[in-house]
C-alpha positions in Angstrom: -6.7 2.8 48.2 -8.6 6.1 48.6 -7.0 7.5 45.4 -8.7 4.7 43.4 -12.1 5.5 45.0 -11.8 9.2 44.1 -10.7 8.7 40.5 -14.2 8.7 39.1 -15.1 11.8 41.0 -12.0 13.6 39.7 -12.7 12.5 36.1 -16.2 13.9 36.3 -15.0 17.2 37.6 -12.3 17.4 34.9 -14.8 16.6 32.2 -17.2 19.3 33.6 -14.4 21.9 33.9 -12.2 21.1 31.0 -13.5 22.7 27.8 -15.8 25.6 28.8 -15.0 29.1 29.9 -15.5 29.7 33.7 -18.4 32.1 33.0 -20.2 29.4 30.9 -19.8 27.0 33.8 -21.0 29.5 36.3 -24.0 30.5 34.2 -24.9 26.9 33.8 -24.7 26.4 37.6 -26.8 29.5 38.3 -29.5 28.6 35.8 -29.5 25.0 37.2 -29.9 26.4 40.7 -33.0 28.4 39.6 -34.4 25.3 37.8 -33.7 23.1 40.9 -35.4 25.5 43.3 -38.6 25.9 41.3 -41.2 23.1 41.8 -41.5 20.9 38.7 -44.7 20.2 36.8 -45.4 23.8 35.5 -44.5 25.8 32.5 -41.9 27.8 34.4 -39.8 24.8 35.0 -40.2 23.6 31.4 -39.2 27.1 30.2 -36.1 27.1 32.4 -35.1 23.7 31.1 -35.5 24.9 27.5 -33.4 28.0 28.4 -30.7 25.8 29.9 -30.4 23.7 26.7 -30.7 26.8 24.4 -28.1 29.1 25.9 -24.4 28.8 25.6 -23.9 27.4 29.1 -22.5 24.2 30.4 -25.5 21.8 30.4 -23.8 19.3 32.6 -23.1 21.8 35.3 -26.7 23.1 35.1 -28.2 19.6 35.4 -25.9 18.9 38.3 -27.0 22.1 40.1 -30.6 21.4 39.3 -30.3 17.9 40.9 -28.6 19.3 44.0 -31.0 22.2 44.5 -34.0 20.0 43.9 -33.1 18.5 47.3 -32.6 22.0 48.8 -35.9 23.4 47.4 -38.3 21.6 49.8 -36.3 23.0 52.8 -37.0 26.5 51.6 -40.7 25.9 50.9 -42.0 27.5 54.2 -40.1 30.7 53.4 -41.1 30.5 49.7 -44.8 30.1 50.7 -44.7 33.3 52.8 -42.8 35.2 50.2 -45.1 34.0 47.4 -48.2 34.9 49.5 -46.9 38.4 50.1 -46.2 38.9 46.4 -49.4 37.4 45.2 -51.6 39.5 47.6 -50.0 42.8 46.7 -52.8 45.0 45.5 -50.8 46.7 42.8 -50.1 43.4 41.1 -53.7 42.2 40.9 -54.4 43.6 37.4 -51.2 42.0 36.1 -52.1 38.6 37.5 -55.6 38.9 36.0 -54.2 39.6 32.6 -51.7 36.7 33.0 -54.4 34.2 33.7 -56.4 35.3 30.7 -53.6 34.3 28.4 -54.0 30.9 26.7 -51.1 29.3 28.6 -51.4 31.5 31.7 -52.8 28.9 34.1 -50.1 26.4 33.2 -47.4 28.8 34.6 -49.0 28.3 38.0 -48.5 31.8 39.2 -51.4 31.3 41.6 -49.2 28.8 43.6 -47.4 30.7 46.4 -44.6 28.2 46.6 -43.9 28.4 42.8 -43.8 32.2 42.9 -41.7 32.3 46.1 -39.2 29.7 44.9 -38.8 31.5 41.6 -38.2 34.8 43.4 -35.6 33.2 45.7 -33.9 31.6 42.7 -33.8 34.8 40.7 -32.6 36.8 43.7 -29.8 34.3 44.5 -28.7 33.7 40.9 -26.4 36.7 40.7 -24.3 36.0 43.8 -24.3 32.3 43.0 -23.1 33.1 39.5 -20.1 35.1 40.8 -19.2 32.6 43.5 -19.4 29.8 41.0 -17.3 31.8 38.6 -14.6 32.2 41.2 -14.7 28.5 42.1 -14.6 27.4 38.5 -11.6 29.7 37.7 -9.8 28.3 40.7 -10.5 24.6 39.8 -9.7 25.2 36.1 -6.4 26.7 37.0 -5.5 23.7 39.2 -6.9 21.1 36.8 -5.3 22.5 33.6 -1.9 23.5 35.0 -0.4 20.0 35.4 -1.5 19.0 31.9 0.4 21.9 30.3 3.7 20.8 31.6 5.8 18.5 29.3 6.7 15.0 30.2 9.9 16.2 31.9 8.1 19.0 33.8 9.4 21.8 31.6 6.9 24.0 29.6 7.3 24.1 25.9 8.1 27.6 24.8 6.0 27.3 21.7 3.0 26.2 23.7 2.8 22.7 22.1 1.6 19.7 24.1 3.7 16.6 24.6 2.6 13.7 22.5 
């Protein structure tokens, strides 16, 4: 009974993990995490979405991570607000912010919003460790998911590497 309920979940994970390399899956997850943490409705989020669709990463994994981390982002907003306020009030960065806002699309990036800047910094800071953890998990799941399909119908591997029909 429970196996039939888990079958759709297993098929989704197999389709996500089946054809891409583990580093592509992990990169998609890390980029989706950054996209999910950044508040939507600004040019940063749109740029990250374009980057997700432009790079050679697993888009499904990226969109799944963006969906999950969109629910985690509001929990981090108080910390992101303090971090963004600290970064935006740094005296050495004021000329850079002034030049950024003078650009034609500068105000649409919403770098004056403390939560946007703080969430972007949290996402960028966490993307490297998340990439490596996701890479390890994807390698583990791909090894488990692909291993049974490589065996022949009688449970013996074909020495020439052919798949059973």
